[in-house]
Structures are given as C-alpha cells and as structure tokens.
N, C-alpha and C positions, 0 to 999 in steps of 0.2 A: 813621573815616578816621584814618590814622596818618601823621604828618609826619616825614620823615627828612632830616637834613642832616649836615654835618660828618664825623666819623670813621666813623659808622655808614654814611653814604652811600658813603664811600670803600671801606669793607669790602664793601658790596654790589657796587660796581663790579667789584672784583677777583673776588669769588666768582661773580657772575652771568656774567661773561665766561668764566671757566674752565669753568663748567657748560655754557654755550652751545657753546664750542669742543669739549667732550667729548660733546655731544649728550645730556646728562643732563637731560631734561625731566621735571618733576613738577607736574602741574596739579591744582588743587582742583576746577575746573570744566572739563570737556573741551570742546575745539573740535570739535563734531560736526556743525556746519552744512555744507551743501553749496552753494557758489556756482554758480549756473547762469544761463544766459541773460544778461539785461541786468545782473544783479548781478555775474556773472563778468566781463563786459565792463568795468564800472566799476572793479572791483578791478584788473584788468589795466591799464587806462588810468591809474589813480592810481599804481600801481607804476612804470609806464613814464615818467610825468611826473617822478617823483622821480629815477629813474635818469638820465633825459635831463638833468635839471638838474645832476646831479653828473658828467655826461660818462661814464657807465658803460653799456656795451653789455650787453644781456641775456646774451650769451655769456660775459661776463667774470665767471665764478663767484667767483674769489678776491676781486675788487673788490666784488662784491655782498655777499659774506659779511662783508667788512670794514665795509661800510656797515651791514649788519644788526647788527653788533657795537656800533654806536653806541647802539642801544636800551639796551644794558646798561651804558653809561657815562652814561645819562640825558641824552644829547646835551649834555653838559657843564653842565647846569643844577645850581645849588647846592642844590636842594631837590626832593623827590619826595613825593607823597601816595599812600598805598596805600589802596585802597577794599576793604572786606570786607563780607561778609554773614554773619549767623548760619547755622550749619549747619542744613540742612533747609529753608531758604527756597527758593522756586521762581521761576518766570518773572515773576510779578507783582512780586515784590520786586526781581528783577533790573532790571526797568523802572524801579522807584522809585529804585534806586541810580543808574541812568543819568541820570534827571532831576535828581537831587541833584548828580551830577558836572557836568552842564551848567550848573547854577546856580553851582557853584564856578568853572567856566571864565568865566562872565559876571562874577563878582565879581573874579576875578583881572584880567580885561581892563579892568574899570572902574578898577582901581588901576594900570594901565599895565604889567601883567605879561602875558607870553605863556605858553601851556601846550601840552603835548603828551600827550593821553591815550594810554596804551600798554598794550594787552592782552598784548603780548609779555612784560611784566614778571611776569605771573602764571604764566609757564611754569616758574618756579623757586620754587614755593611752599615746597618743602622747605628752601630757604635763607632765605627771607623770614619764614616763619611763626615759627620759633623765636626769631629776633632781635626780632620784634615781640610776642612772647609771646601769640600768637593762640590757643594751646591747641586743643582739639577743638571748641570752640563757635563758632569763626569760620572762614570760608573766604575766601581771597584771590581777588578778581575781576580787578582791574587796578591799574595805577599811573598817575600823571600827573606828569611832570616839569614844573617851572615856573621862570621867571626873567624878567628884563627881556629883551625881544627883542633879538636882535643881527642885523646884516646878514649874511645868508648866502643863497645861491641857493635852497636848499630852502624858505626862508621866503617866497619869492616865487612858488612853484609854486601855480598855480590849475588845478583840474580843471574840466572842462565841467559845467555845471549842467543837470540834467534839467528839461525844461519842466513847469510845474505840471500841465498837462493830462495828462501821462504818469504822474503819481503821486497826483493828487487826483481823486476822483470828486465832482463837484458835484451836489447835489440841490437844485434850485430850485423 
C-alpha cells in the first residue's frame, strides 16, 4: 500500500484529470467482467441513486462526465492509498488484497475517518506507477481516498440491500 498526500496528490489530480479528459486509459489489470442480470441491475441502481442525489439526469452527459471527474480529484480528500499486487499474482491474491482493503476501511472507520475505494484510479497506471516507483514487479489494482467525512448528499445515498436468502445458500 502506498499513501499519497500533499504535492504528489495535487500532481496526480492534475495529471489524472487530463488523462481522463483525453481518454488515455492504461490499466495494469483489465476490466473484463460482464455485468448481467441482477448484477447489472444493482450497478444501474447504484449509479442512478448517486446521479439522483446530485440532481443529474441520465441524459446530462456533460454533468455526468463532470461528476466522474471527481474520482480523479479524490473527492477532495487529502490522502489516498494505492493498493498493488506483485506482477504475476492471480485471482486468489486479488481476493486477499480485497480483504486487506476491507480491514483498512474498518480501521479508518474506527478512527472516525471515511473512505472511498476507487477502481477508477487504476485506469491511469501509466501516471501512477512511475511516481510510486512500482517498477515491473508491482501492478496497480485500485486506490482509496480517505478523510474525515463531510456532509454531502452523496454520503447519504443508500442503495437497496439484497435479502440474505437471495445471496446465501443455507445448509442446515
């Protein structure tokens, strides 16, 4: 995990926003999953809830793009953690990193901090890798912005929870 603040964070803000605006994406790990069925429905519902909270209609592409740009200013958080894996690691280690990140989130929460895991930050590995000196032996998975929570409508968004019976198979 690499923690970034201060001037380096400001540099990332400028560079990532420019790369996003230019459509210059460079991933270490491709987004190759396909959302279908209930997963697609949940993804759409989550995006809709966030747009609705901001008062942005789905048809308002410029406003949606401006909101997406907020990812690359780290939602104004003063710190971001970047999570990496050694080159050559696979799905099992991806899961381990996810569990580690969840533990970081719980630790931040226990200390009164809020966090926002952001896979979008890995879209610009070509900018982040050199600054963090990742070399060829590490790959960027995602980032996580964190700070003391502020009052904003998106922090109040709650999506519908799936019933346990729909995601858990009980063997009694």
